[in-house]
Phi, psi and omega in degrees: 000150176280166177300317181299320179294318179294312183299320182288339182268356182290146180290156179279334177239155185290138175262102186259356175213151179245107185234160173084008178278148182275025181239144179296131174277123184250347178200150178219118181254195179297325183239320191257151172244139180241128181241145181270119178261008182093282181267001181201181177238149171255114180257113187241127180264121176279182176263014180298153182225134176239153175214135182054039177066020176239130177285129184275154180291338180253137173260181177250112184307125177082359182303318181297319178294319179297314179299316181295318181291326175294316177300313180302319179297314181289326176302317179293319182295323187263007185297339177281345179265321182201146175288154180233168188282354182290124177289143181294154177057067180301319178304320179292323178295317178298315182296318182297333184255010175072024179268099187255337183295125185296318180298318179296321177297317183296328184259007185236159170218142175265122190230161177291152172275121182223163176270120184289132173288122192279042169221151174268127188260093184265134175236132180242130177249349182223156184267097186206166176065222181295332177296318178295318179299316179296317181298320180298327183277318191228357180078012178222169174232115181054040177084357179266114182290135181241158179301151177288156173086007178287149179253163175304134179071009173296146172287135180287154178307324173204152180301147180239147180261116183232075185291165175226168171289163170259095185285150174300159182305132179094352178247166183265139172294144181245136178299144176228154176264181183301316182298319179292321178297318178297322179295330182280315188242354183095151187297312185299312181293321180298313180297327180290314181290328178295309181296319181293319179298316180295321179293319179295319179298313182298318177298313181297320179299313182293321181289317179297324179299325177294337179265009178082020180232152174253125175270101185283315178201167183198171178227131177247155171231147184230160174223165176234150176264184185295339179268000180086007179288145183268137180229145172276129186229180175065222176261159182220125174054041175266166175296343176279328182258358187220161175248110178254139174239150172291125184295326186294333182250007182293134172207138178289174179073024175202169175263104185294153174294149185233162181271066182204213184270031181303319179300323180292311179300316181299319179296315182294326176290322182295325181271003176059040172298142184280005176064026175239144178294151001280147179279153179284161174289155180259141174296151182301324181295321179295319178297313182296316182291328177291317176301320180300322180295314179297317179297322180296320178297315179298315181298318180299316182291316182289350177283346182285000000 
């Protein structure tokens, strides 16, 4: 679908729950719902929004569809680097399973059943966020020593792999080093996901740059099949799993604006919310400007 077709099909109000499907719901996360199709899974992204690990009462209309369409685009782009869990010919998969609703199709993907690799594969190419905070204190990021004199948002000499645990729902992921990662998944698999994550980041960074965006950092998830083959799963290089900056206004020594829920975080900090549930309602302007950011990322990518 073209950007115009996707944008025109987005709902006017946020879809924060997926109900009434004839498939068993087997998991529900901050954003996604997973349904069992028997021989496959239906992965559906809602318009739910979280900040500071709390799900907000207001969603962003169409956010789930935008995330899914960005993932689908990147799955196609990266298929030469690694196979992914998306089953081929999604329209046929939807038709075969009686999924006719256009909005549900836009925000869903039919995927293979795989065993999830139990670590979050984070790659950082720029010094920002928690990495910048860590560097200011100790000169390293997740135990990886970096050169002295780097500034906030500086590009790193080379991308670094900083994985975390996959914490249970409601808990925080914890940074791990190479030795801890190897202890969790084994040396061969760890080295494979590390190398693949770094290669995917570099590819994504170069491709995003062609679309006028800088991919500062991102998180990948992987799965394995019964033969031990590695697959790229979940979402990939979306504004929820990645930090994108507009290339035209990028400059180091500041925190650049990003294509994500930055307006929401800034608003919640401005009103001094205590970051404990229940979360406050969001003003219409914050919702609208956040949707515009997600749409801009999709439009930039689909322009390539």
